[in-house]
N, C-alpha and C positions, 0 to 999 in steps of 0.2 A: 505494500500500500504506500502511496507517494508521502502522508505525512509518518509512517514507519521509516522509510526514508530520509526522509526530514531528518529526525531526531537520532538517528545514526551518523547522518554527517552532521550534525552541530556535537556528536560525542565524542566525534573523529576529532572535531575541532578542538573542542575540552581537554583529550589526551594531548594532542600536538601542545599547547599552552602550558599542560603541564610537564612536558618535555620526554612524554612517552608516545615519541616519534613512530616505534615498532608498534603500539597497538593503535594509534591515527591510521598506519599505513594499512593496516590491515582490515581496520573498518571504512577506511577511503575504499578500499579496493571492492570491498563487498557493495556497497554503493555503488560505485562503477557499474560494477555487473549488473547489478539490479536494473540500476536506470537505463543501462545499454539495451537490457531487456524489454524494459518496458515502455520508453520513451524513443531508445533511438541514440547512439554515438555521438550524434550533431544536436539533439534535445541541448537548448541553454545548460538547464540545470545538472545534466552529463557532463557538459563542459567545463561547469564551474567547479564541480567536485571534482574532475582530473585537474585542475588548477589547482586545487585545494591540495591534492595530493602531493604534486609538483611542489610544491612551496615547502611539505612537509619533508620533501625528500632531500631540497634547499639547505633548509636548515640544520637537517642531520649532517649532510656533506660540511657545512661552515663548521657544526661542531667537531668534526672530525676533523677538520686544514684541508680538506680535499675546496678548496678555495675555487679553482678552475671550474668544478664542476657542481657546484653553488651557483658561481656565477653563470652558469649555462640552464640552469633547470629555475634560478629565481627569472629570467628572461625571458624562457618558457612557459613559465607560468603566467607570468605579463601577456605572453602572445597568446596565451588560451581565454583569459577576462577580458582582456581589451576589445575584442570587436564585439561582448555581450556587456559588459557593466561600462565601458566606456575608456577610452585613453587617459581621461581626466580624475579617475576613481582612485581615491587612495589606495587602495591596493594595488592597480595596477602601477603608480607613480613608484610607489616603495620599492615594489618588487624590481624595478627598473633601477632605480636609484642604486639598489643593496647591488645590483647585477654589475651597474658600473663600478660604484665600490671595489668589488672583489675582481675587475678586470677582463669583465664584458665587453 
């Protein structure tokens, strides 16, 4: 059900915020799989969740000192979100700034 997927996505975001990137990644992947089946791979909700997963992976890479990988992932998250929420949305702007800061 879409509400359940939204709740799972929100929980994944909470886990990410608490630093549990592994737990967040697992939930984001579950949500993406279900959204892809129910809504399609290019549905805005699916694409937003893909961006959320990509950002979580960027954070993990940055924490592990994998700065080039993190920069690419931040750029990828912004590229996913930009067409849906707009290039001037704070999340897109922050990801692009983070990517530049890390050398992308």
